[in-house]
Structures are given as structure tokens and as C-alpha cells.
N, C-alpha and C positions, 0 to 999 in steps of 0.2 A: 738522344733516339729512341725516347721511351715507349714503350709497346700500349696501346688506348686497351687499357684494362679498366672498365666500371668498377669492379667488385670482385676484389682479389680473394678472397675467401669462396665466392662460387669459382672463379676459375681457375684455382686450385684444385678442386673439388672436382671439378670437370677433368682436369689433367691423371687424378689419381684414379677416377675412374678406367681410364683409359691403360692403366696398370693390368688389370682384373686377369685377363685375358691370357697375360704372360707372366704369371708372378715369378718365374723362375728366370727373369730378367736382372731381378734384382736383387742384392746380399741385405743392405739396409737401407729402406726408405724412411728418409726422417718424418717425424710427425705433421700433420699438416698444419696444426695451429702454430709451428717451427716457422714451415716456409710461409704461411699466411703472413706472420708477424714482419718477415725478412722483407718478403715483397712489397709489403705494403711501406713499408719505412725506404725501401727503395724508389719507391714510385712517388714517398714526398719529398725524397733529393731531388731527384727528376723536375717534378714539378717548379722546387724555388731556382731550380735555374744551374744543378751541379752535371757537369758536364760526364755521363755515362752511358757511353755508345752501347751497351748491353742491356740496358735498363729493360728490371721486369721480362728478362728471357731466362725460361726453366733450363736448368743444364743437367744432363747424367752423366756422372762421373763414372771412370771404370775403377773395379777395385783393388787398382795395385797403385792407384795413385789417393797421398793423402789428403783428407778432409777433416779437418778437427771438428772435434764432435763424433766422427764415426769410423768404427775398429778399420784399419787395413788389413784385410785378410789373405789380396793375392788369390782369393778362390783354396784360399785352404787355414778353416779352423784354428787349427793348433799355432798355425802362424801370427794367429793373429796380432796387432799392438795399437794400441791409441795415441797415433798422433798427437804432441801439442800441439800443430801451427798445419796451414794448408800447405799444400805442394805450390812450388812460386807459380805452376801453371794457374789453379785454382785459387792462388792470391790474386791474380792479375785481371780473373776474368771476374770475379766477385767485387773489386774496387769498380770493375767497368760497370758495376749493377745487374750482371746475373745470381741469380738464385739455385743452389742448390737443391736438386729433388732429393739425393741418394747416392748411393754405391755400387755398381751395376757389377753381376755375373760376368766372367772370365774363364777362356783358359788359364786353370791353375798355371801360377809363377807365369802367366804370357806363354806358354810353351803349348803352341797350335794354332791351327786355321779353320778348328771345325766349330767351336763354341761347346761342344760337348763333356770335354775331359773337367768336371766340375762336381765336388761334393754335394754344391746349390741344385742341382740340377742339370741336364741337356739343355741347354737354349734352343728353343723353336723358333724356326722361321715367323716373322709376323704374320703374315696370311694363310702359308701351306703349315700346317704342322707336323706332316711325315719329315719336312727337311730340317735341313742342321742352318743357323742363321748365320755361319760361319767367323770365325774365331779369327786372334783372341779376342776380340773387344764385341765379344759377342751382346752381354747385355746393351750396351752403348746403341749399339745400331737399330734393336727394337725398338727399345723405349723412343728414338726419334721418329720408327717406323711407324709406331702406333701414335705419336701425336702427342706422348707424355711429355715428351723434351721439346724443344727449341731446337739445341743443338746438343750433341755430347762431346766428351774428349774421352778419347782410346790410346793406344799405345801402338806401334807399328816400329817390329823390329825384322818381322821376316812377310809383312802383307797384311797385319793382324787389324790394322783401321781399315783398309784397302778391299777387302775381301769380303767382309760382312756388310760395309758400305754397296760394293757392288751386287750382291744378293739381295740390296732392297731399296735398290733405284735411289741410293743418297748419297750425295757428294763426301769425297775424303780426301782431306789436305793432309798427306805424310809430308810433312816440310822439311826443309833439308836440315840435315844431323847437325845438331848443336845450336840451331838458330832456336827453337824452343827448349827452355830450358827443363831439363827430367829433375830439379831437386825436388825433392819427396815425392820419386817415384820410388818403386821396387823394381830392383835391375832384373831384366832379365840377359840380356848380352850388353852391357854397360857399353860399351864402345860404339853399338849400334843402335843404340834403343831411341826411339821417337815418340814424342808426344803430338797425337793427332788428333782434329777437327772430324765431325759425322755433323751435317745438316741436310736438311730437305733442298737447298739453294745454295748456290755457290756465292752471293752476294754474303749471305751470313755467313757461311765458315773462313770465307777471305778475312768479315770484319772481326770475326772470333781470331783468327790467325794472327792478325795486327795486333791487337790488344796482349795476346800471349807470349810474343816473340820479344826477342834482347838478350844481351846478356844477364848472367846470373851468377854470382860468387860462390851459392849452392852447389852449382854444377862444373865441375874443372872443364865439361869438356863443349861448353857452350860459347858460342861465337858470334860474330859478324862478318857481315862481305856482300859482295855486291855480284852482277854479274851482269852484259852485256846485253842490248834489246835484243830482240828477233830480230830478221830480216823481213822488210817493207811485206813479201811476199813471202808467207810463214811455209817453211821445207820440213813438210812433215814426213819424218821417214815409217816406214812401213816394212813390216817383216819379208825374204823372199819368197817364192812359193815354197809350201811344204814346210817352210820350219815353224810353224805353231804348233804342230803334233796334232795328236787326238784332240778333240775336242767334243763338248757334249753336243747331240745332234740339235740343228739349228744356229748352234753358235757360228763356226764358219761363216756361215750366209751372213748372218748378224754381223759381225764384225766387218764382211765386205760391203754390208752395205754403209756404214762409218766409217770407211776408207771412202766410199763416193759423195760421201756427206761434204767430207774434208775438199775432196777436188772440187768440186759443184760449189763450193766458198771462195772459190780460187786459189786456196793452198799449193805449192810443189810438192808433189810426192816423190822421196825419194827410196827407192827402192834399198836396204841395209841388211847384210849379216849379222844377224841377232846371233850366232853361236859364241860370242865373248857373253854375251847376256847370260844365256842359258847354264854356258858353262859355271859361270860365277856363281848362278842362283843354286847349284846343285853343292858349294863349298858348303855352304851357311849352315847345314845341319851333317853334310856327309865329310866333311873335315876337321878340321882339329879347332875351328871358331865357337863349334859349340863348345867346348872348355868352360866357355866365357859364362856359361849357364851353370858350370859347376861351380866357378867361382863365386856365382852368384847365392845362392843356396844351397849348394849340393852339402855342404856338412848339416843342414837344418833338413835336407832328406834324407841322408843315411842315418840321422838319429831319429826318425820321425815314417819309419817306412810303411805302418801300417794308416797313418794321416794322410797320405800324398795318394794320387791318382796313379795308378800301376805303370799307365801310358806314362805321364808324366815322369815319373819317377825312375822308369826305365831309362828315359833320354839323357836325363840329367845323372845318374848314378854312372852310368857308361863313359861320359864324358871324363872321369875320373881318372883313367888311365890312360888318356893320351899325353904322349908325349911331346916335354915340350920342343922337341928339334921340328916336329912337323906342323906346328905353329907356323915357327921362322918359316920354313919351306911352302907352307901354304900362304903367307904373308909377300913372299915371294912371285909366286903366281898371281897373287893378288894385284899387286904393283904389276905386272905385266898385263895384266889385264886392263888396271886402269889404264894403259898406254893405248891399246886396240882403242877402248870406250872414247876417250878422247878423240884420237882420229875419227871416230862413228861423228862424236857429237859435230866438229869442225865441220861435217858435211851437212849438219839438220839442225834446225834449231828444234824439233821435241822428237821424241819415238812415241809413235802411237801401238797400243798391244791390248789385247782382251786383259781383263785385271786376274782375269783364271781362267779353269778348265772345262768347270763343270759344276751345278749343284747338286751334290748330293744329297742322299736321304739320310737319316737318322740309321737306319737297320743298315746300311752302305758304308758307312762310317764305325758300326760296330763291328761290321766283319771282318774290314780293313783300316786300322785304325792310323796304321803307318802309312800305308799307302797310299790312300787317298786324301789323308794331309801333306802329303811329298805332293803330289800332283797337282795339288791348291796353291804349291805358290811357285810355280814353276815360273810366271813371269812378273811375281815378287820381291822372291827373295835377293836379288843383285842390289836392288835400288841403296839401299843403306851400304853393303859394302862396297860399292862404287862411288855414294857421296854424290846420290844424284835426287832431285827433286820430282814429288810424284803428285799426280791429279787425277783421283779416280773421280767417274763421271756415268750417270745413265743414260745408255744409249739403245734403247729401246725395249721391249719384252721380247722375248719365247717361249711359246705355250705355255702364255701365261705369267710368269716371272720375269722378274729385270736380268735384263742384259748389261755388263758394264766396263767398260774400258777405262785404259789410264794412257794421259800422256806423262812421261819421262824427260827431264832433261838435267844438265849438268845443277851444279850449288848454287843456290840462291836465287835460281830463277823462278821463286814459288811468285810470285807476281805476275812474272812474264804468263807465265802458265794459265793463271786467272785469265787474264787479258786477253788470252790469246781464246781462249773459249769463250770466253764472254763477250768478244767481236766478232765471231762465226757468225755469218750472215743464219 
């Protein structure tokens, strides 16, 4: 399924030209001649009949995912190391014919939803330089939105793939936890980290997901599974009136318009109480689960205080003092929340929510870095805690900027979610 590229050198040059307006989106861009050579070789293999479902597609890879030949920094130069091999996801997409452009910028150690917590520069939105790009997979989203990359890999522990996708009018698939290997990924919260894909269209995003997914010995949390088919008439859960809380001007109306689209398409709308999801979302940073961020990189952060973004360092260092009993207490709360969530999904196929709450300016984030970030995760933080699949997709524009929503459903319904959206009239 090779793309039609008559002149690989011209093709790559045109894509590199699209990186110029947002250089801060990249930590490392490979030399053009290397990309041209690899692309040419891939196209030759495809022409000779090799089965390469991603042949000729250019990919941007988040800077906490290993790419052989590129330093993995996690947006912290002092942390950088040179991986001997690709992360499992990168290996799989390259085997399928994708060609890596380079490593993209991110909120340091994948801690944030804003895209501005990086010594490599705050990543500006692709079309509005006053706005944030969203994080932590900020550079990955901008690379796709600008057309430099055909698709991008990110990670999503708390919404880090879905939020920047929403801000840029992209499809962002957050797979079921463990279905896509995290082997070769710098952990943020190891138990809840997920490698994600962003693309301009659903079909490509799902094709990439199919290539990446499957068990992997490098990741002891990787797994396989299946889920029941959705109802013939899809049952779409929508929040009870007033439960969405404060949204940016025009966003509540845009969400209601999207709800109406589903109803017009024949879906059964089911009002649901989403308080269990909102409460669980708050647990990710306000509870003891944040201690896993300290387990991942806390010793490094403590040893290099001057090399770490102050906001990121504060979040991670403070987690050191959390008592073990609180983690077990929070785990019990989470177990009880999961029971309620299962009951909700016994009545619906998928829950429809805004992806996030607002699209802040860089100045607003600088003024209130913690508060703004917390608001942005209201509808995303709970998904991995409750072992849910999620699909973020564009749902129009508000004031000239993309507005995005997401469908959330039980584990291993990833393909069902894609089919649900694809088959909607």
C-alpha cells in the first residue's frame, strides 16, 4: 500500500520545509539525505512486491520513545542516552515501511498536557502561535498538523495524545492499556502509560495501530484481549445536564451539536452520571498514583534539580513523600470506581465527551501552570486508570480553532470504536 512518490528527494525536501515555522516541535530531525535514502529503499521494496502496509509514510516520534541513531531525551538534555535499538512500536512501523523523520518535543518526562514544559522551547500551536499545542505529545501533533509527518507516535498516560490531537483537528487513538507495547519508552507512570498514534484521518491512524499492536516480551504489561461487539443501534452515553463543568466559550454548544449528530445518525442517546469518571480523573495527580512518576525518574530529578523544568520537578519530587498505605487506599477506591464504570458500560457502548475543557494561551499557562493543566485533564485522566479505550476525533471549529471530542469504551474495543465512527452517516 505504498504512497505514490515519484521523486523521494523532492518529497522529503517539501516535508522538511514544513518544519521551518515551528522548529521547536522537534528535538532532533534526521539529515535529509538519510531520510531520502531510507525512503527510496522502502519504495523499491514495495515496488518489488514486499508487504509494507505503511510504505513511504513519514512519521514523527515523540522524544521519550527510542529511535536507534537518535538520542532519547524525554525533553531533558542531561537525561539523554543513545538507544542501541528502536522501541518495539518504532521497530514495527519501520518494518511495515514507515520512515522516521525525527524525534519530537514534549512536556519533560511526559509530565503535562500543555506542551510548554521543555528546555527545547514551548511548542506553539500549529496555526495560532499565541496558543499552546497541548501536551505532552506536543511536537508530534504539530508535525502532523503542519503536514511534515503523515502520522506521529505519542504517549498518553493522562491525555497526552488526545489533548494535542484535539487542539489540531487530528484523530488520536489511545489504545487499550497494554495492547501496544511500551518497550523502549521512557516511563512516566509505568502502570498507565500507553503509546498512541495521531493522524489526519481515522483510516490511517487505525492502520498504524494494527501494525503496532500485539504482545511483546520487552513489555511485561503487554497483553491481548477481545471485546463484545457493540449493539446494532449504538448506545452513546452523554453526561447529565451540568456535569461537564465550565468549558471555553462556545464549546458546550459545539458538544451539543456533536451529540445531535449522533442522534441524527440513528444512535440511541443514553444519559449517564459521569461523576465516577470525573472523580477517578482527579486521583491520577491528586492521589498516590503520582508516586509512580517518582519511581520512574525521581532519583534523576533529585540529583539534577537545575536540569529539570521547575514545574515538572516539583510534581515528581513531591511524590517521593507519599506513604505506601495511601497507594493501597487509592487502589481500593479505584477498584470500587471500576465496578461503577462497568455498570455504566453495561448500559452503553461508548461514552461521548469533550476531549478537554479549553484551549489556553501560552500566557495563561505561564500564569497558572498547575491549575490550567489540571483543568485540561478533566475528561482524559481517568481512561487508563479504569482500563478504557479512547478515540479522539475532530468535531468542528469554535472561533476558528479545532474543537475535539472523544469516544471512550471498555478495554479492547479499539476497533469497534473506529468502526462506530467510520460507519456514522
